All heavy atoms as a GROMACS GRO file, in nm:
protein
  584
    1ARG      N    1  -0.449  -0.424   0.664
    1ARG     CA    2  -0.546  -0.520   0.675
    1ARG      C    3  -0.627  -0.531   0.546
    1ARG      O    4  -0.670  -0.642   0.506
    1ARG     CB    5  -0.636  -0.496   0.792
    1ARG     CG    6  -0.568  -0.499   0.921
    1ARG     CD    7  -0.660  -0.479   1.039
    1ARG     NE    8  -0.590  -0.456   1.159
    1ARG     CZ    9  -0.551  -0.557   1.237
    1ARG    NH1   10  -0.572  -0.679   1.204
    1ARG    NH2   11  -0.480  -0.530   1.349
    2ARG      N   12  -0.644  -0.422   0.479
    2ARG     CA   13  -0.723  -0.415   0.354
    2ARG      C   14  -0.652  -0.501   0.251
    2ARG      O   15  -0.717  -0.569   0.173
    2ARG     CB   16  -0.747  -0.278   0.305
    2ARG     CG   17  -0.839  -0.202   0.392
    2ARG     CD   18  -0.845  -0.054   0.342
    2ARG     NE   19  -0.935   0.026   0.426
    2ARG     CZ   20  -1.061   0.061   0.395
    2ARG    NH1   21  -1.109   0.022   0.277
    2ARG    NH2   22  -1.126   0.133   0.480
    3PHE      N   23  -0.520  -0.482   0.245
    3PHE     CA   24  -0.440  -0.554   0.141
    3PHE      C   25  -0.443  -0.703   0.163
    3PHE      O   26  -0.435  -0.784   0.071
    3PHE     CB   27  -0.299  -0.502   0.131
    3PHE     CG   28  -0.284  -0.367   0.068
    3PHE    CD1   29  -0.185  -0.284   0.110
    3PHE    CD2   30  -0.372  -0.329  -0.030
    3PHE    CE1   31  -0.172  -0.160   0.055
    3PHE    CE2   32  -0.348  -0.208  -0.089
    3PHE     CZ   33  -0.256  -0.122  -0.045
    4ALA      N   34  -0.459  -0.745   0.289
    4ALA     CA   35  -0.457  -0.889   0.321
    4ALA      C   36  -0.582  -0.953   0.256
    4ALA      O   37  -0.577  -1.071   0.223
    4ALA     CB   38  -0.463  -0.914   0.468
    5ALA      N   39  -0.692  -0.880   0.241
    5ALA     CA   40  -0.810  -0.932   0.188
    5ALA      C   41  -0.828  -0.920   0.034
    5ALA      O   42  -0.925  -0.967  -0.021
    5ALA     CB   43  -0.931  -0.865   0.257
    6VAL      N   44  -0.735  -0.849  -0.029
    6VAL     CA   45  -0.745  -0.837  -0.178
    6VAL      C   46  -0.732  -0.960  -0.249
    6VAL      O   47  -0.626  -1.027  -0.232
    6VAL     CB   48  -0.646  -0.726  -0.221
    6VAL    CG1   49  -0.648  -0.715  -0.377
    6VAL    CG2   50  -0.673  -0.589  -0.161
    7GLU      N   51  -0.824  -0.995  -0.328
    7GLU     CA   52  -0.821  -1.117  -0.414
    7GLU      C   53  -0.872  -1.078  -0.552
    7GLU      O   54  -0.980  -1.020  -0.567
    7GLU     CB   55  -0.906  -1.225  -0.360
    7GLU     CG   56  -0.847  -1.294  -0.242
    7GLU     CD   57  -0.720  -1.371  -0.271
    7GLU    OE1   58  -0.698  -1.406  -0.387
    7GLU    OE2   59  -0.643  -1.386  -0.176
    8PRO      N   60  -0.797  -1.112  -0.657
    8PRO     CA   61  -0.659  -1.156  -0.651
    8PRO      C   62  -0.570  -1.037  -0.625
    8PRO      O   63  -0.607  -0.918  -0.641
    8PRO     CB   64  -0.635  -1.209  -0.792
    8PRO     CG   65  -0.730  -1.121  -0.879
    8PRO     CD   66  -0.856  -1.101  -0.792
    9PHE      N   67  -0.448  -1.068  -0.577
    9PHE     CA   68  -0.349  -0.957  -0.548
    9PHE      C   69  -0.287  -0.910  -0.675
    9PHE      O   70  -0.172  -0.948  -0.707
    9PHE     CB   71  -0.252  -1.014  -0.451
    9PHE     CG   72  -0.173  -0.906  -0.368
    9PHE    CD1   73  -0.234  -0.850  -0.267
    9PHE    CD2   74  -0.046  -0.870  -0.402
    9PHE    CE1   75  -0.175  -0.747  -0.187
    9PHE    CE2   76   0.019  -0.771  -0.333
    9PHE     CZ   77  -0.042  -0.706  -0.220
   10GLU      N   78  -0.360  -0.834  -0.749
   10GLU     CA   79  -0.323  -0.789  -0.886
   10GLU      C   80  -0.352  -0.636  -0.893
   10GLU      O   81  -0.428  -0.587  -0.816
   10GLU     CB   82  -0.403  -0.864  -0.996
   10GLU     CG   83  -0.371  -1.015  -1.001
   10GLU     CD   84  -0.451  -1.086  -1.101
   10GLU    OE1   85  -0.544  -1.029  -1.156
   10GLU    OE2   86  -0.418  -1.201  -1.126
   11PRO      N   87  -0.280  -0.571  -0.986
   11PRO     CA   88  -0.291  -0.426  -0.998
   11PRO      C   89  -0.437  -0.369  -0.992
   11PRO      O   90  -0.465  -0.276  -0.910
   11PRO     CB   91  -0.221  -0.390  -1.120
   11PRO     CG   92  -0.117  -0.495  -1.138
   11PRO     CD   93  -0.184  -0.617  -1.082
   12LYS      N   94  -0.527  -0.427  -1.064
   12LYS     CA   95  -0.660  -0.370  -1.068
   12LYS      C   96  -0.732  -0.386  -0.939
   12LYS      O   97  -0.797  -0.292  -0.891
   12LYS     CB   98  -0.742  -0.440  -1.180
   12LYS     CG   99  -0.880  -0.381  -1.196
   12LYS     CD  100  -0.955  -0.441  -1.313
   12LYS     CE  101  -1.074  -0.364  -1.337
   12LYS     NZ  102  -1.204  -0.409  -1.325
   13ALA      N  103  -0.720  -0.498  -0.878
   13ALA     CA  104  -0.789  -0.521  -0.745
   13ALA      C  105  -0.723  -0.432  -0.638
   13ALA      O  106  -0.793  -0.377  -0.547
   13ALA     CB  107  -0.775  -0.671  -0.704
   14LEU      N  108  -0.592  -0.411  -0.644
   14LEU     CA  109  -0.524  -0.321  -0.548
   14LEU      C  110  -0.566  -0.180  -0.567
   14LEU      O  111  -0.593  -0.105  -0.465
   14LEU     CB  112  -0.368  -0.338  -0.564
   14LEU     CG  113  -0.312  -0.472  -0.525
   14LEU    CD1  114  -0.175  -0.493  -0.576
   14LEU    CD2  115  -0.313  -0.481  -0.372
   15GLU      N  116  -0.579  -0.136  -0.693
   15GLU     CA  117  -0.627  -0.005  -0.715
   15GLU      C  118  -0.768   0.015  -0.657
   15GLU      O  119  -0.802   0.121  -0.601
   15GLU     CB  120  -0.622   0.030  -0.869
   15GLU     CG  121  -0.662   0.170  -0.902
   15GLU     CD  122  -0.649   0.201  -1.049
   15GLU    OE1  123  -0.627   0.113  -1.128
   15GLU    OE2  124  -0.672   0.320  -1.082
   16GLU      N  125  -0.854  -0.082  -0.684
   16GLU     CA  126  -0.991  -0.077  -0.634
   16GLU      C  127  -0.996  -0.062  -0.476
   16GLU      O  128  -1.069   0.009  -0.420
   16GLU     CB  129  -1.071  -0.192  -0.674
   16GLU     CG  130  -1.106  -0.185  -0.825
   16GLU     CD  131  -1.166  -0.319  -0.880
   16GLU    OE1  132  -1.175  -0.419  -0.801
   16GLU    OE2  133  -1.197  -0.323  -0.997
   17CYS      N  134  -0.902  -0.139  -0.415
   17CYS     CA  135  -0.893  -0.134  -0.275
   17CYS      C  136  -0.850   0.006  -0.217
   17CYS      O  137  -0.909   0.062  -0.130
   17CYS     CB  138  -0.786  -0.240  -0.226
   17CYS     SG  139  -0.754  -0.235  -0.048
   18VAL      N  140  -0.750   0.064  -0.291
   18VAL     CA  141  -0.701   0.198  -0.248
   18VAL      C  142  -0.812   0.301  -0.275
   18VAL      O  143  -0.839   0.388  -0.195
   18VAL     CB  144  -0.572   0.233  -0.321
   18VAL    CG1  145  -0.534   0.380  -0.297
   18VAL    CG2  146  -0.459   0.140  -0.267
   19THR      N  147  -0.878   0.287  -0.391
   19THR     CA  148  -0.984   0.384  -0.428
   19THR      C  149  -1.098   0.381  -0.324
   19THR      O  150  -1.149   0.482  -0.284
   19THR     CB  151  -1.037   0.352  -0.566
   19THR    OG1  152  -0.933   0.366  -0.661
   19THR    CG2  153  -1.156   0.449  -0.606
   20ALA      N  154  -1.137   0.256  -0.276
   20ALA     CA  155  -1.243   0.246  -0.178
   20ALA      C  156  -1.198   0.314  -0.048
   20ALA      O  157  -1.279   0.384   0.019
   20ALA     CB  158  -1.268   0.098  -0.151
   21TYR      N  159  -1.070   0.295  -0.008
   21TYR     CA  160  -1.022   0.361   0.115
   21TYR      C  161  -1.024   0.517   0.102
   21TYR      O  162  -1.060   0.588   0.192
   21TYR     CB  163  -0.879   0.317   0.146
   21TYR     CG  164  -0.818   0.397   0.257
   21TYR    CD1  165  -0.855   0.372   0.388
   21TYR    CD2  166  -0.729   0.505   0.235
   21TYR    CE1  167  -0.806   0.445   0.497
   21TYR    CE2  168  -0.677   0.577   0.339
   21TYR     CZ  169  -0.712   0.551   0.469
   21TYR     OH  170  -0.667   0.626   0.567
   22LEU      N  171  -0.982   0.559  -0.015
   22LEU     CA  172  -0.981   0.709  -0.045
   22LEU      C  173  -1.121   0.759  -0.029
   22LEU      O  174  -1.139   0.872   0.031
   22LEU     CB  175  -0.919   0.743  -0.180
   22LEU     CG  176  -0.781   0.706  -0.200
   22LEU    CD1  177  -0.737   0.729  -0.344
   22LEU    CD2  178  -0.688   0.784  -0.106
   23GLU      N  179  -1.220   0.697  -0.083
   23GLU     CA  180  -1.356   0.741  -0.080
   23GLU      C  181  -1.404   0.741   0.066
   23GLU      O  182  -1.482   0.836   0.102
   23GLU     CB  183  -1.447   0.653  -0.163
   23GLU     CG  184  -1.424   0.672  -0.312
   23GLU     CD  185  -1.495   0.580  -0.401
   23GLU    OE1  186  -1.570   0.484  -0.354
   23GLU    OE2  187  -1.484   0.584  -0.521
   24GLU      N  188  -1.371   0.640   0.144
   24GLU     CA  189  -1.422   0.628   0.281
   24GLU      C  190  -1.353   0.739   0.375
   24GLU      O  191  -1.411   0.793   0.456
   24GLU     CB  192  -1.390   0.495   0.342
   24GLU     CG  193  -1.476   0.385   0.281
   24GLU     CD  194  -1.429   0.245   0.324
   24GLU    OE1  195  -1.360   0.242   0.431
   24GLU    OE2  196  -1.462   0.145   0.258
   25SER      N  197  -1.223   0.756   0.348
   25SER     CA  198  -1.145   0.846   0.433
   25SER      C  199  -1.150   0.989   0.393
   25SER      O  200  -1.116   1.080   0.474
   25SER     CB  201  -0.997   0.801   0.435
   25SER     OG  202  -0.937   0.825   0.316
   26GLY      N  203  -1.176   1.018   0.268
   26GLY     CA  204  -1.177   1.154   0.215
   26GLY      C  205  -1.035   1.207   0.191
   26GLY      O  206  -1.018   1.320   0.160
   27GLN      N  207  -0.941   1.115   0.200
   27GLN     CA  208  -0.795   1.157   0.176
   27GLN      C  209  -0.773   1.167   0.026
   27GLN      O  210  -0.828   1.091  -0.054
   27GLN     CB  211  -0.708   1.048   0.233
   27GLN     CG  212  -0.704   1.032   0.382
   27GLN     CD  213  -0.631   1.152   0.447
   27GLN    OE1  214  -0.539   1.208   0.399
   27GLN    NE2  215  -0.696   1.190   0.564
   28PRO      N  216  -0.682   1.263  -0.017
   28PRO     CA  217  -0.646   1.268  -0.152
   28PRO      C  218  -0.547   1.158  -0.187
   28PRO      O  219  -0.474   1.110  -0.097
   28PRO     CB  220  -0.586   1.404  -0.171
   28PRO     CG  221  -0.534   1.440  -0.030
   28PRO     CD  222  -0.627   1.373   0.064
   29LEU      N  223  -0.540   1.115  -0.315
   29LEU     CA  224  -0.454   1.004  -0.349
   29LEU      C  225  -0.313   1.029  -0.312
   29LEU      O  226  -0.241   0.938  -0.260
   29LEU     CB  227  -0.466   0.994  -0.507
   29LEU     CG  228  -0.380   0.882  -0.567
   29LEU    CD1  229  -0.436   0.740  -0.523
   29LEU    CD2  230  -0.383   0.890  -0.721
   30LYS      N  231  -0.257   1.147  -0.335
   30LYS     CA  232  -0.120   1.169  -0.303
   30LYS      C  233  -0.085   1.153  -0.154
   30LYS      O  234   0.030   1.122  -0.116
   30LYS     CB  235  -0.071   1.310  -0.356
   30LYS     CG  236  -0.135   1.421  -0.279
   30LYS     CD  237  -0.091   1.556  -0.341
   30LYS     CE  238  -0.152   1.673  -0.264
   30LYS     NZ  239  -0.114   1.800  -0.319
   31LYS      N  240  -0.175   1.177  -0.070
   31LYS     CA  241  -0.153   1.159   0.075
   31LYS      C  242  -0.150   1.014   0.120
   31LYS      O  243  -0.105   0.983   0.229
   31LYS     CB  244  -0.259   1.228   0.162
   31LYS     CG  245  -0.260   1.380   0.141
   31LYS     CD  246  -0.162   1.443   0.232
   31LYS     CE  247  -0.176   1.597   0.230
   31LYS     NZ  248  -0.096   1.661   0.331
   32VAL      N  249  -0.193   0.929   0.031
   32VAL     CA  250  -0.194   0.790   0.060
   32VAL      C  251  -0.086   0.708  -0.014
   32VAL      O  252  -0.007   0.634   0.038
   32VAL     CB  253  -0.334   0.729   0.040
   32VAL    CG1  254  -0.332   0.575   0.057
   32VAL    CG2  255  -0.437   0.786   0.130
   33VAL      N  256  -0.080   0.737  -0.145
   33VAL     CA  257   0.010   0.664  -0.231
   33VAL      C  258   0.153   0.682  -0.204
   33VAL      O  259   0.234   0.594  -0.198
   33VAL     CB  260  -0.030   0.683  -0.380
   33VAL    CG1  261   0.078   0.619  -0.469
   33VAL    CG2  262  -0.166   0.620  -0.411
   34HIS      N  263   0.192   0.812  -0.183
   34HIS     CA  264   0.334   0.839  -0.154
   34HIS      C  265   0.382   0.770  -0.024
   34HIS      O  266   0.487   0.702  -0.034
   34HIS     CB  267   0.364   0.986  -0.147
   34HIS     CG  268   0.506   1.023  -0.136
   34HIS    ND1  269   0.598   0.994  -0.237
   34HIS    CD2  270   0.570   1.072  -0.033
   34HIS    CE1  271   0.722   1.031  -0.192
   34HIS    NE2  272   0.705   1.075  -0.069
   35PRO      N  273   0.315   0.786   0.085
   35PRO     CA  274   0.362   0.709   0.206
   35PRO      C  275   0.362   0.565   0.186
   35PRO      O  276   0.453   0.490   0.243
   35PRO     CB  277   0.264   0.757   0.315
   35PRO     CG  278   0.212   0.884   0.265
   35PRO     CD  279   0.204   0.882   0.118
   36LEU      N  280   0.263   0.512   0.114
   36LEU     CA  281   0.256   0.369   0.087
   36LEU      C  282   0.376   0.325   0.007
   36LEU      O  283   0.444   0.225   0.043
   36LEU     CB  284   0.124   0.340   0.011
   36LEU     CG  285   0.106   0.193  -0.039
   36LEU    CD1  286   0.107   0.097   0.084
   36LEU    CD2  287  -0.020   0.185  -0.117
   37ARG      N  288   0.416   0.403  -0.098
   37ARG     CA  289   0.529   0.367  -0.177
   37ARG      C  290   0.658   0.366  -0.097
   37ARG      O  291   0.736   0.275  -0.102
   37ARG     CB  292   0.541   0.473  -0.293
   37ARG     CG  293   0.653   0.450  -0.387
   37ARG     CD  294   0.675   0.560  -0.492
   37ARG     NE  295   0.546   0.608  -0.544
   37ARG     CZ  296   0.480   0.555  -0.642
   37ARG    NH1  297   0.516   0.449  -0.697
   37ARG    NH2  298   0.368   0.612  -0.684
   38VAL      N  299   0.678   0.471  -0.014
   38VAL     CA  300   0.794   0.478   0.072
   38VAL      C  301   0.802   0.362   0.170
   38VAL      O  302   0.901   0.300   0.197
   38VAL     CB  303   0.803   0.610   0.139
   38VAL    CG1  304   0.922   0.616   0.240
   38VAL    CG2  305   0.823   0.723   0.041
   39ALA      N  306   0.688   0.333   0.236
   39ALA     CA  307   0.682   0.222   0.328
   39ALA      C  308   0.715   0.094   0.271
   39ALA      O  309   0.780   0.005   0.328
   39ALA     CB  310   0.542   0.221   0.394
   40VAL      N  311   0.667   0.068   0.146
   40VAL     CA  312   0.682  -0.064   0.085
   40VAL      C  313   0.811  -0.078   0.013
   40VAL      O  314   0.874  -0.186   0.013
   40VAL     CB  315   0.564  -0.094  -0.009
   40VAL    CG1  316   0.584  -0.222  -0.081
   40VAL    CG2  317   0.434  -0.106   0.075
   41THR      N  318   0.860   0.030  -0.055
   41THR     CA  319   0.981   0.022  -0.137
   41THR      C  320   1.103   0.086  -0.073
   41THR      O  321   1.219   0.055  -0.112
   41THR     CB  322   0.962   0.085  -0.272
   41THR    OG1  323   0.954   0.224  -0.258
   41THR    CG2  324   0.841   0.029  -0.344
   42GLY      N  325   1.080   0.176   0.016
   42GLY     CA  326   1.193   0.249   0.084
   42GLY      C  327   1.241   0.356  -0.008
   42GLY      O  328   1.348   0.419   0.024
   43ARG      N  329   1.171   0.388  -0.113
   43ARG     CA  330   1.208   0.496  -0.206
   43ARG      C  331   1.094   0.587  -0.234
   43ARG      O  332   0.968   0.554  -0.223
   43ARG     CB  333   1.252   0.433  -0.338
   43ARG     CG  334   1.367   0.341  -0.321
   43ARG     CD  335   1.420   0.286  -0.452
   43ARG     NE  336   1.530   0.193  -0.434
   43ARG     CZ  337   1.659   0.229  -0.421
   43ARG    NH1  338   1.688   0.349  -0.424
   43ARG    NH2  339   1.752   0.138  -0.407
   44ALA      N  340   1.119   0.713  -0.274
   44ALA     CA  341   1.023   0.812  -0.304
   44ALA      C  342   0.966   0.790  -0.449
   44ALA      O  343   0.862   0.846  -0.477
   44ALA     CB  344   1.082   0.950  -0.296
   45ALA      N  345   1.034   0.716  -0.532
   45ALA     CA  346   0.983   0.692  -0.665
   45ALA      C  347   0.993   0.549  -0.700
   45ALA      O  348   1.084   0.474  -0.654
   45ALA     CB  349   1.069   0.774  -0.767
   46SER      N  350   0.901   0.498  -0.780
   46SER     CA  351   0.896   0.361  -0.828
   46SER      C  352   0.810   0.352  -0.946
   46SER      O  353   0.741   0.446  -0.981
   46SER     CB  354   0.841   0.268  -0.718
   46SER     OG  355   0.706   0.283  -0.700
   47PRO      N  356   0.809   0.242  -1.015
   47PRO     CA  357   0.706   0.224  -1.124
   47PRO      C  358   0.567   0.238  -1.058
   47PRO      O  359   0.551   0.259  -0.940
   47PRO     CB  360   0.732   0.080  -1.166
   47PRO     CG  361   0.871   0.048  -1.136
   47PRO     CD  362   0.895   0.124  -1.004
   48GLY      N  363   0.461   0.224  -1.138
   48GLY     CA  364   0.328   0.236  -1.092
   48GLY      C  365   0.306   0.163  -0.957
   48GLY      O  366   0.351   0.053  -0.938
   49ILE      N  367   0.246   0.229  -0.860
   49ILE     CA  368   0.230   0.168  -0.728
   49ILE      C  369   0.163   0.036  -0.723
   49ILE      O  370   0.200  -0.059  -0.652
   49ILE     CB  371   0.168   0.268  -0.626
   49ILE    CG1  372   0.173   0.214  -0.482
   49ILE    CG2  373   0.024   0.300  -0.665
   49ILE    CD1  374   0.309   0.194  -0.424
   50TYR      N  375   0.055   0.017  -0.802
   50TYR     CA  376  -0.018  -0.108  -0.801
   50TYR      C  377   0.062  -0.219  -0.861
   50TYR      O  378   0.059  -0.336  -0.807
   50TYR     CB  379  -0.157  -0.090  -0.870
   50TYR     CG  380  -0.232   0.031  -0.812
   50TYR    CD1  381  -0.259   0.143  -0.891
   50TYR    CD2  382  -0.269   0.032  -0.676
   50TYR    CE1  383  -0.320   0.253  -0.834
   50TYR    CE2  384  -0.331   0.143  -0.624
   50TYR     CZ  385  -0.352   0.251  -0.700
   50TYR     OH  386  -0.420   0.363  -0.645
   51GLU      N  387   0.134  -0.190  -0.965
   51GLU     CA  388   0.222  -0.289  -1.030
   51GLU      C  389   0.337  -0.328  -0.935
   51GLU      O  390   0.373  -0.442  -0.919
   51GLU     CB  391   0.273  -0.243  -1.161
   51GLU     CG  392   0.174  -0.229  -1.270
   51GLU     CD  393   0.080  -0.107  -1.261
   51GLU    OE1  394   0.114  -0.017  -1.179
   51GLU    OE2  395  -0.012  -0.102  -1.340
   52THR      N  396   0.385  -0.228  -0.867
   52THR     CA  397   0.492  -0.250  -0.766
   52THR      C  398   0.450  -0.336  -0.653
   52THR      O  399   0.516  -0.427  -0.616
   52THR     CB  400   0.544  -0.111  -0.714
   52THR    OG1  401   0.592  -0.028  -0.822
   52THR    CG2  402   0.656  -0.130  -0.609
   53LEU      N  403   0.330  -0.310  -0.596
   53LEU     CA  404   0.275  -0.389  -0.489
   53LEU      C  405   0.259  -0.535  -0.530
   53LEU      O  406   0.301  -0.628  -0.464
   53LEU     CB  407   0.144  -0.334  -0.442
   53LEU     CG  408   0.147  -0.195  -0.372
   53LEU    CD1  409  -0.002  -0.149  -0.354
   53LEU    CD2  410   0.223  -0.202  -0.242
   54CYS      N  411   0.202  -0.549  -0.654
   54CYS     CA  412   0.186  -0.690  -0.710
   54CYS      C  413   0.321  -0.757  -0.722
   54CYS      O  414   0.333  -0.872  -0.687
   54CYS     CB  415   0.113  -0.672  -0.841
   54CYS     SG  416   0.078  -0.826  -0.916
   55GLY      N  417   0.420  -0.685  -0.775
   55GLY     CA  418   0.553  -0.749  -0.794
   55GLY      C  419   0.615  -0.784  -0.665
   55GLY      O  420   0.687  -0.889  -0.656
   56ILE      N  421   0.603  -0.705  -0.563
   56ILE     CA  422   0.659  -0.738  -0.435
   56ILE      C  423   0.588  -0.853  -0.371
   56ILE      O  424   0.657  -0.931  -0.305
   56ILE     CB  425   0.657  -0.612  -0.342
   56ILE    CG1  426   0.754  -0.501  -0.400
   56ILE    CG2  427   0.699  -0.650  -0.200
   56ILE    CD1  428   0.745  -0.376  -0.330
   57GLY      N  429   0.464  -0.864  -0.386
   57GLY     CA  430   0.390  -0.974  -0.337
   57GLY      C  431   0.314  -0.942  -0.201
   57GLY      O  432   0.367  -0.860  -0.130
   58ARG      N  433   0.202  -1.004  -0.187
   58ARG     CA  434   0.124  -0.976  -0.070
   58ARG      C  435   0.200  -0.999   0.063
   58ARG      O  436   0.192  -0.907   0.153
   58ARG     CB  437   0.003  -1.075  -0.065
   58ARG     CG  438  -0.092  -1.060   0.056
   58ARG     CD  439  -0.196  -1.160   0.077
   58ARG     NE  440  -0.249  -1.213  -0.050
   58ARG     CZ  441  -0.364  -1.174  -0.107
   58ARG    NH1  442  -0.435  -1.078  -0.045
   58ARG    NH2  443  -0.401  -1.222  -0.219
   59GLU      N  444   0.265  -1.103   0.077
   59GLU     CA  445   0.332  -1.134   0.215
   59GLU      C  446   0.440  -1.026   0.247
   59GLU      O  447   0.446  -0.980   0.356
   59GLU     CB  448   0.386  -1.273   0.214
   59GLU     CG  449   0.285  -1.380   0.207
   59GLU     CD  450   0.173  -1.365   0.312
   59GLU    OE1  451   0.206  -1.332   0.426
   59GLU    OE2  452   0.056  -1.373   0.272
   60ARG      N  453   0.519  -0.997   0.145
   60ARG     CA  454   0.624  -0.887   0.168
   60ARG      C  455   0.562  -0.753   0.191
   60ARG      O  456   0.609  -0.680   0.279
   60ARG     CB  457   0.715  -0.880   0.050
   60ARG     CG  458   0.830  -0.975   0.055
   60ARG     CD  459   0.935  -0.933  -0.049
   60ARG     NE  460   1.041  -1.025  -0.042
   60ARG     CZ  461   1.116  -1.056  -0.142
   60ARG    NH1  462   1.092  -1.006  -0.263
   60ARG    NH2  463   1.214  -1.141  -0.132
   61VAL      N  464   0.458  -0.720   0.113
   61VAL     CA  465   0.391  -0.591   0.133
   61VAL      C  466   0.339  -0.583   0.278
   61VAL      O  467   0.359  -0.489   0.352
   61VAL     CB  468   0.282  -0.571   0.032
   61VAL    CG1  469   0.187  -0.455   0.067
   61VAL    CG2  470   0.337  -0.547  -0.108
   62LEU      N  471   0.269  -0.691   0.322
   62LEU     CA  472   0.210  -0.685   0.459
   62LEU      C  473   0.320  -0.682   0.563
   62LEU      O  474   0.301  -0.604   0.661
   62LEU     CB  475   0.122  -0.809   0.473
   62LEU     CG  476  -0.002  -0.817   0.382
   62LEU    CD1  477  -0.079  -0.949   0.412
   62LEU    CD2  478  -0.096  -0.700   0.406
   63ARG      N  479   0.425  -0.753   0.548
   63ARG     CA  480   0.535  -0.743   0.645
   63ARG      C  481   0.597  -0.602   0.651
   63ARG      O  482   0.622  -0.552   0.755
   63ARG     CB  483   0.649  -0.847   0.610
   63ARG     CG  484   0.617  -0.985   0.658
   63ARG     CD  485   0.747  -1.073   0.656
   63ARG     NE  486   0.822  -1.067   0.536
   63ARG     CZ  487   0.803  -1.153   0.431
   63ARG    NH1  488   0.720  -1.247   0.435
   63ARG    NH2  489   0.877  -1.138   0.327
   64ARG      N  490   0.622  -0.544   0.534
   64ARG     CA  491   0.680  -0.413   0.534
   64ARG      C  492   0.589  -0.309   0.593
   64ARG      O  493   0.639  -0.225   0.670
   64ARG     CB  494   0.722  -0.376   0.390
   64ARG     CG  495   0.835  -0.461   0.342
   64ARG     CD  496   0.868  -0.434   0.195
   64ARG     NE  497   0.976  -0.522   0.151
   64ARG     CZ  498   1.031  -0.516   0.031
   64ARG    NH1  499   0.990  -0.421  -0.056
   64ARG    NH2  500   1.125  -0.598  -0.005
   65LEU      N  501   0.457  -0.320   0.563
   65LEU     CA  502   0.366  -0.225   0.624
   65LEU      C  503   0.358  -0.242   0.775
   65LEU      O  504   0.358  -0.140   0.851
   65LEU     CB  505   0.231  -0.230   0.565
   65LEU     CG  506   0.220  -0.182   0.416
   65LEU    CD1  507   0.079  -0.221   0.356
   65LEU    CD2  508   0.250  -0.041   0.409
   66ASP      N  509   0.354  -0.368   0.820
   66ASP     CA  510   0.350  -0.393   0.966
   66ASP      C  511   0.472  -0.340   1.032
   66ASP      O  512   0.470  -0.289   1.142
   66ASP     CB  513   0.341  -0.548   0.991
   66ASP     CG  514   0.201  -0.602   0.977
   66ASP    OD1  515   0.103  -0.522   0.967
   66ASP    OD2  516   0.186  -0.724   0.957
   67HIS      N  517   0.594  -0.355   0.969
   67HIS     CA  518   0.713  -0.303   1.022
   67HIS      C  519   0.710  -0.155   1.039
   67HIS      O  520   0.748  -0.099   1.144
   67HIS     CB  521   0.832  -0.343   0.937
   67HIS     CG  522   0.962  -0.290   0.977
   67HIS    ND1  523   1.031  -0.342   1.083
   67HIS    CD2  524   1.038  -0.185   0.926
   67HIS    CE1  525   1.141  -0.276   1.099
   67HIS    NE2  526   1.152  -0.183   1.004
   68VAL      N  527   0.666  -0.083   0.937
   68VAL     CA  528   0.660   0.063   0.944
   68VAL      C  529   0.556   0.104   1.050
   68VAL      O  530   0.580   0.197   1.126
   68VAL     CB  531   0.619   0.118   0.803
   68VAL    CG1  532   0.584   0.270   0.815
   68VAL    CG2  533   0.732   0.100   0.706
   69ILE      N  534   0.439   0.042   1.057
   69ILE     CA  535   0.339   0.080   1.156
   69ILE      C  536   0.390   0.058   1.291
   69ILE      O  537   0.375   0.136   1.386
   69ILE     CB  538   0.207   0.000   1.126
   69ILE    CG1  539   0.148   0.050   0.996
   69ILE    CG2  540   0.108   0.014   1.246
   69ILE    CD1  541   0.033  -0.037   0.944
   70THR      N  542   0.457  -0.058   1.320
   70THR     CA  543   0.513  -0.094   1.449
   70THR      C  544   0.616   0.011   1.487
   70THR      O  545   0.617   0.055   1.609
   70THR     CB  546   0.578  -0.229   1.447
   70THR    OG1  547   0.474  -0.320   1.411
   70THR    CG2  548   0.628  -0.271   1.581
   71ARG      N  549   0.704   0.056   1.400
   71ARG     CA  550   0.800   0.149   1.432
   71ARG      C  551   0.741   0.281   1.464
   71ARG      O  552   0.787   0.356   1.550
   71ARG     CB  553   0.904   0.162   1.312
   71ARG     CG  554   0.992   0.050   1.304
   71ARG     CD  555   1.102   0.065   1.209
   71ARG     NE  556   1.187   0.176   1.255
   71ARG     CZ  557   1.298   0.212   1.196
   71ARG    NH1  558   1.339   0.144   1.090
   71ARG    NH2  559   1.366   0.305   1.243
   72GLU      N  560   0.640   0.328   1.388
   72GLU     CA  561   0.576   0.458   1.411
   72GLU      C  562   0.501   0.454   1.544
   72GLU      O  563   0.505   0.556   1.614
   72GLU     CB  564   0.474   0.492   1.296
   72GLU     CG  565   0.542   0.525   1.170
   72GLU     CD  566   0.628   0.655   1.183
   72GLU    OE1  567   0.575   0.754   1.241
   72GLU    OE2  568   0.739   0.653   1.142
   73CYS      N  569   0.440   0.345   1.578
   73CYS     CA  570   0.367   0.336   1.712
   73CYS      C  571   0.462   0.334   1.829
   73CYS      O  572   0.429   0.383   1.932
   73CYS     CB  573   0.282   0.214   1.709
   73CYS     SG  574   0.135   0.224   1.593
   74ALA      N  575   0.586   0.285   1.807
   74ALA     CA  576   0.683   0.282   1.911
   74ALA      C  577   0.752   0.415   1.933
   74ALA      O  578   0.804   0.440   2.038
   74ALA     CB  579   0.786   0.172   1.885
   75ALA      N  580   0.752   0.498   1.833
   75ALA     CA  581   0.822   0.626   1.843
   75ALA      C  582   0.753   0.730   1.928
   75ALA      O  583   0.650   0.734   1.972
   75ALA     CB  584   0.840   0.682   1.706
   0.00000   0.00000   0.00000
């Protein structure tokens, strides 16, 4: 949901979104970025996560995250 509201959907704004979440949740970066990368790309490694999210595009990122969340909730 946070990514749906990011404007513009660009690396700097995406990083600010993730940073705000980390501050609110108290989670370390690695506990958020790695699962995010795997959920969105299907791989454990990729170029910079914010550039990757931007390249994939908002709609695809949201669809892929919804897919992963739905599968996890159903399990």
